[in-house]
N, C-alpha and C positions, 0 to 999 in steps of 0.2 A: 691647260697649257703644260706641255711636257718640256723638260729641260734635256737638251742633248749633252753629249760629252764635252763639247767645246764650251758651252755655257758654264758647266760645272768647273772646268779647268780655269776659266777666267775668274770665277768667284773665288776659287782656291788661291789663285795668285794674288788677288786683291786682298784677301784676308791675311795671307802671309806677309805682304808688304806692309799692311796697316799695323799688325800686331807683332810681327817678328817671330823668328823661329823659337826663341827661348820662351816667350810668353805662351805660344801655342802648345809647346811640349809640356810645360807645367800645367796648363789647363787640361790637357788630355790625361795627365797623371792624376789630377784631382777627379776627373770624370771616372777613371778606372777605379780609384779608391771608393768612390760613391757607389759604383755598380757592385763592387765586392761587398761593401757593407750592406747594401740592399739584399743581395743574394743570401748573405749570412743571416740577416734578420728574418727573411722568409723561411729559411731552413730551420732556424730556431723555433719560430712560431708554429711551424708545421709539426715539429717534433713534440712541442709542448701540447698541442691539440691532440695528437695521437696518444701521448702518454695519459692525458686526462680521460680520453675515450676508453683506453684499455683498463684503467683503474675503475672506471664506472662499470665496465662490463664484467669485472672480476666477481663482484658480489651482487648477484641478481636474485638470490634466494630470499624470500621474506623471512623475517624473524618470527620464531615460534614463541607464543605466549605460554607462560606457565599454566598448566592445567592441574589444579589441585582440588 
């Protein structure tokens, strides 16, 4: 079942009437903060993984044992 533009408009109006403009704007602000925090977390974890991979790749030579 596909929703047309009229059905979406009616749903939007009903939501606006039920919750009010102030509540919806504060909810969207919280959603925006959540998306920003999620993106920051993904970026930080990707940077950490890349840092660990580069550190592991730095020293790949085997240690030489003393030959006496």
